[in-house]
N, C-alpha and C positions, 0 to 999 in steps of 0.2 A: 535348804529346808525351811528357813524363815519365809521364803518366797513360794512355798508350796511346790517346790521342784523335788520330786522324789525318784526320778530316774537319772542317775548321775554316773557317767563313765569317766574313769581316770585313765588316761592314755600314758603309759610309762615308756621309758626308753632304756635307762641303765641305772644301776645302783639303787634299785627300788625296794630292797629287802626291808629297810627301816620304815619306808612309807607303808608297805603292806602290813608290817607289824603294828604301826600306829592306827591304821584305818580298821584292820580286822574285818569283822562282819558288818561294820557300820552301825552297830547297836547304839553307840553313844550319840549318834546323830539321828536316831529313829529311822535308820536306813536298812535295817535287817528285815526285809519284807519278802513275801512270796512272789509278788509281782513288782518289778522295778527294783528299787533300792540302789545300792552302789555296786558297780562292776569295774573290775580292773582289767585293762587290756594291755598285756605285755607285748613287746615286739614279736612279730611272727612273719614267716616267709610266705610269699604267694608266688604264683607262676610268673608274675611280672616283676616282683621285687625280691631282692635278696639282701639280708643284713639289716642294719638299723635304719630307722626313719631318716630321711634327708630333711624333713621339715614337717610342719603341721599338716599341710595338704597331703603329703606322702603318707602320714600316719592315718589320716581320715580315709584316704582312698583304700587302705587295707581293711578298713571296717565299714566299707560302703554297704555291704549286704545288711549289716546290723542296722545302719541308719535308714536304709530303704524299708526295712520291715517294721521299724518302730511306729507306734501310732501317735507319736507326738507331732503336733503341728508346728511348733517352734523349737529352735535350738539356741542355746546360750553357750558360747565358746569363751573360756577363761584361761588366761595364762596362769602358770603356777608361781610366777615370780612377781605378781602384782598383789598389793595389800590394800583392801578397801572394804567398807561395810555398806552395802547398798541393797535396797529392796527391788528385786528384779521385776516384781509385779508392776511397779510404776514404769519401769523402762519398757516392758513389753506393751503395756497400755499405750504409752507414748508412741512407740513403734507402730502400733496399729492405727492410731489416730492420724499420724503423719503420712501413712501409706508408704513407708520406707521399704526398700529391699533389704537394706542392712543398716543397723544402728550401731555406731561405734562410740564407746564411752571415752571421754577424755577429761583432762583437768588443765586449767591454766596454771603453769608451773614455771618457776625459775629453773633453767637448765645450764649445765656446764659442759664444755666440750668432752670431758672424760666420761660423763654420764649420758649425754644426748646421743652419742654414737650407738647406744644400745636401744634407742627408743624410736617410735614412730611419731612424726609431727604432722598434724592435720592443718590444712588451710581450707577455710570454708567461705562460701559466699554469704550474703546478707540473710538468706533463708536457712542457713545452717547446713547446707549441702556441701559435702566434702568435694572439692575440686582438684586438690593436689595433695599427694602424700610424699613426705620426705622420709626415706628409710635410712636410719642410723646416720643422720647428719651430725657434723661436728660444729655445733652452734652454741652461742651463749646469749642468754636473755630470757624473756618471758614468752613462752610458746604454748600452743594447744597440743599437749602431749597425750598420746594414746595410752589408755590404761590396760590394754591387753584383754578387753572384754567386748564381745560383739553379740548382737541378737539378730536372727534372721529366721525365715521359714525353713522347714526341712527341704522343701523343693528348691529353694534358692541355694542352699548348701550343696545339694546333689548336682545342680547345674554347674556350680563352681568346680566341683570335683571332676565333672565330665570335661569342662573346658581346660582344666589343668592338665589332663591327659593329652589333649590335642596340642596344647601350647607347651608341653613339657615344663610346667612350673611346679615347684615343690614347696615354695614359701608362700604362706597365706598373705603376708604383707605385699609381696609382688603381685599376687592375684588381685588384691584390693586396688593397688595402683593401676593395674591394667584395665580394671572395670569401672573406674571412676566416672567415665563419660557415659558408659552403657547402663549402669545401675544407679538407683537413687540411694546413695549412701549418706545418711544423716548423722550428725554428731550430737551426742547427748552429754551435757556437762555435768560432772559430779563435783559438788562444792565441798564435800566432807574431806576428811583426811585420806590421802592415798600415797602409796610409795611403790617404787619399782626397784627390786633388788637384783642388780646385775653384776655385782662384784663383792668382794670381801669388804672394802671400805664402805660401800653403800649399805651392806648388811649391818655393819657396826653403826653407821650414821643413823639409819632409820630405827634401829633398836634403841639407840640413845635418845631419840626423839620421844619415846614413850616415857622418859623421865620428865618431860614437859607435861604438866597436868592438862593444859588446854588441848594438846594434840592427842594425848591418851584418851581424854574424855570424848573427843571428836570421833575416835575410832570405836571405842568400847561402850560409851554411854551416850548422853545427849539424845535420849529417846530412840536410840538405835536398837535393833533387835539384838539379842545376846549372841555371842560367838561361842560355839560349843567346841569341846575338845575331848580327848580320851580321858576318862576319869581314873586317876591313880591316888587313892586315899593315902595320906602320909600323916605322921605325927607332926605337931607344931614345931617350928624352928626353935632351937635352944641358943640363947645368947649368953656369952660369958660375962663376968663382972666388969671387965675393963674394955669392952668393945666400944667402938665408935662407928656409927652408921650415919652416912649423910647422902640424901638424895639418891636412894637405891631402891630396886625392886628385888625382893628376896622371897623365893618360893618356900613351900613346906618342907619339912624333913631335914633342914640344914642344921649345922652346928657351927656357929660363928664365934670365934674367940679373938679375932684381930680387928683391923680397921678396914671398913668398906666405904668407898666413896664413888658416886656417879657410876654405879655398876649394876648389872643385871645378873642375878644368881639363880640358877635353876634348882630343881629338887635334889635333896640329899647331897649337897656340897658341904665339905668340911674345910673351914678356913681356920688353921691352928693359931696359937698364940704368937704375938709380935709380928704378924703378917700385915702388910699394907697392900690393899687391892684397889686400884683406881682406874676408872674408865675401862672396865673389863666386862666381858661376857663369859661366865663360867657355866657350862652345861652340866647336866645331871651326873652325880657320882664323882665329880672332880674333887681331888684332895690337894690342898695347898699346904705344904710343910711349914713347920715353925720357922719364923724369921725370914720368910720369903717376901719380896717386893715385886708386884706386877703392875704394869701400866700399859694400856691399850693392848691387852691380850685377849684372844678368843680361844677358849679351851673347849674342845669337843667332848663327847661323852667318855666317862671312865678314864680321865686323864689323872696322872699322879705327878705332882711337882714336888721334888725333894726339898728338904729343909735348906734354908739359907741360900736360895737361888734369887737372882735379880734379873728381871726381863723388863727392859724399858724401851719403848718405841713411841711412834707418833700416830696421830689420828688418821692421817692419809696413808699410813703403812702399818696397820695392825699386825701383830704377830699371831699366827694361827698354829695351834697344837692339835694334831689329828687324833682321832678316836683311839683309845686304849694306849696312848703313848705315855712313856715315863721319862721325865727329864730331871 
């Protein structure tokens, strides 16, 4: 929306009820429109395909008719597990100036074997043209890591879909690798904050990075356009007389009566007396019973933790409590 893109398609695969509830009509993003706006494409069966998508290309092939009929000149593809704040106007302008067939966003980032195996790593020549793509390598060090964002013309995308049918390729990364020599694929470096969430530990790690003011400001402020979300008005959070809060982010509508340290607390969470919550992420409507101690716990929505419970674990192995659970 900040980049004046008002035709947005969300391609779903499974477990997307919460996503649809969050997006709704798109009104909160100014996407409730007669023409364009936001469209949700659930999985559907065609004559050639049955069942869930095998990959991004497989999903796009099933909506080829929609892509063909749209009057858009360019297409921006974005992964749902990448976090960044960028002005696509600048990227598209750069894409046009360079005469690229495809522009791939990347960031120079320290990687670890347990994380890099979920990423794409680009190797470019001096002109910034991608000459080699490593798909899910197990490497460690500083590399040019793909951000899961690409810009191309509609016609280029359609040609990739046609080629994927002939070559029986369902993964977009494999198609990029196969066309490095044929297409002019350029790399566009993003210098702001970026993250790739591919596991529960990485989800916790990147959320905890928002407790670092420099990283938080790089994503949400520092002359960046605002990030919108669904509006849910709540009363202010109420703090008890003996609470201790250190280095935490706490949303509206909570009731805090215990100790909270290095944690992220969503809306309408109740932390009762004599509780200690450290390095945790507690999602909305979580209730932590009196006398409970939590460390490196991720509680999903509507979780109830009974009084006098103790759950202690480690950063690289956080403990996850599913939606609506009672422990």
